[in-house]
N, C-alpha and C positions, 0 to 999 in steps of 0.2 A: 607429500602431506596435503597440499592444496587439492590435488587430483582426488584423493580419497574423500575429502570433505565435500567436494562437488558431487561425487558419485553418491555419497550418503544423502546429500540434499535432494538429489534427483529421486532417489528411492523414497524418501519421506514425502516429497510432493505427490508421488504416485499413490502412496498409501493414504494420504489425506484427501485425494481427489482434486488437487490443484491442477489446472489445465490452461493451455494457451488458447485464447479466443481469436487471435490474429497473429500470423507468422512473420510479419514484416519486421525488419531490424529496429525501426523507430518506435515500436510499441514497447512501453516500459512495464506493462502489467500482465500478470497472470491472475486467474480468479478461481474461486471455489464457491459453489453453492452449498450453504450449510444452514443451520438454524440459529436464531438469536440466543445467546447463552444467558441473557438476562434482559429485563425491560430496558428499552432505549427511549429516552425522551429527546425528540428531535425537533427543535424549533417549534414547539407547540403541538407536535404530532407524535403520539406514542407508538412505538413498535413493541408489541408484547413479546415476552420470552417464548421461544419455541416456534416462531414463524420463520419462513424461509428468508434468508438474506444473502447478499452477494459480497463475499469477502475479497478484498483486493490484496494482491501479493506483488511485490516488486520483482521484475524479471532481471535478476542480478547480472546476467550475461549481457544485457542491453544497456546497463547504466554506463554513461560516459565516464571514463576513468578520471579521477581527480588529478589536477596538476600537482607536481611535487610540492609546491608551496601552499597547497590547500585550495579550497573553492574560491574562484574569482568570479567577476561579473560575467565573463563569457560563458563559463561553465554553468552558472546559475540561470542565465537566459536560455541556454540550450536545454537544460533540465526542465525548466518551466514549460518551454514550448513543446517538448516531447511528452510531458505529462498531460498537458491539456489536449494535445492531439490524441493521446491514448484514452483519455476520458471521453472524448467525442466519439472515437471509434467504438468504445465499449457501449456508450449510450445507443449508438446505431445498432449494434449487435443485439442488445437487450430486447429491442423492439421486434426483431425477426427470428431470434433463436428460441425454440421452445424450452430449452433448458433453463431459461431465465423467466419463464412465464409467471411464476408466483412470488418472486422475490419482492420484499417490501422496503428494503433499505440496502444501501451500498456503503462500504467503508472497511474498517478493520482496525487492527492493533499495529502500532508502529513504534520503532525505537528511534526514529528520526527526529522527534521533537518531544518535549515534555512541557505541559502547561506551567507557565510561570518562569521556567528556566531558559526557554528559547522563544522569546516574544516574537522574533522575526518569523520563525517557522510556524508558530501557532497562528499569527496574523495572516500568513499566506493561506493556510488551510481554511481559515474563517472567511477570507475574501473569496475563496473558491466555493464557499457555501457549506462547508462541513462544520458540524458541531464537534468541538474538541474537549475532551475531559480525561481525567487520569484513569489509568488502567490498573486494576487490582487482580492479580492471579488468584483463582479460587483456593490454591494451596498456600497462599501467603508468600512470605519472603523466600521460603524454600523453593517454590515453583518459579518465582521471579528470577532467582539466581540462575537456575538451569536454563530458563528461556534466554536470559541475557548472555549466558555462557555460549549457547548455540549461536545467537546473533553475532557475538564477537568473533567466533570462528568463521561464520559466513562472510562477514566484512573483511576479515583477514584473507580469506580464500579468493574473493572476487574483486575487491577494491581496497587493498590494504592502506592506501592513503587516507581513507575515511577514519582510520583509528588514530590519526595524528593527535587529535585533541579529545579522544575518548578513552576512558578507562573502563575496564570490565565492571568494577565496583560501582562506578557512577552511572551506568546505563539505566535509563528509565523508559517506560513505555507510556503511550497515550492511545486513546481510542478516538477515531475520527469516523463520523457517520453522517449520512444524508438520506432523506426519503427517496426512494427510487423514482417517483414521479418527478420530483424536482431535478434529480440528476439527469433524467431524460430530456426535460424541457429546457435545460440550460444550453445556450449556444456557446460551446467551448471554443470552437474555431470556425473559420469560414469554410464554405463547401470545398474550395480548391485545396485546402490544407488537409482534408480528411484522408485517412489511409485507405487504400484498397486492399482488403485482406485476402490472403491466399486460402 
């Protein structure tokens, strides 16, 4: 069953245009160039609906497995380090890859945190410079249910320990966004920590 879900996920990524920008194992991100589905208000700078944006997707196969007892400090530090290295690598790639030439914002929709219900996760993304706000599916609760159903199956297929304290009915999504110029200008990691992409 897990194999079937992984194959379906691979096909869906291909259909949506999600791709790897760096092939090394420490990279936690895939990306998709798409258009803003609605106006984004980002730290005093507006991104209008319809402009090109860079959507972030977790590379599930590269996420470190959770310990049986749940996330601990070692796992959290490893995840944060890999995430910031991935951000720096993407920022470097954006400046030299013509596929990213016109994007105006970077971010996406995540089930990993919900404004108000996960203050630690929300504060982490805010410290990283992202604006965090609630996500609302255009199809309402019907659309949100099916998105959450798919996310639940993905977590079960790739990292089942993440479901220890998560129920399908309780899953919620947030949007996290940052202007692309700010994303590029941030010094996520030192030069010696940057990934050399294949």
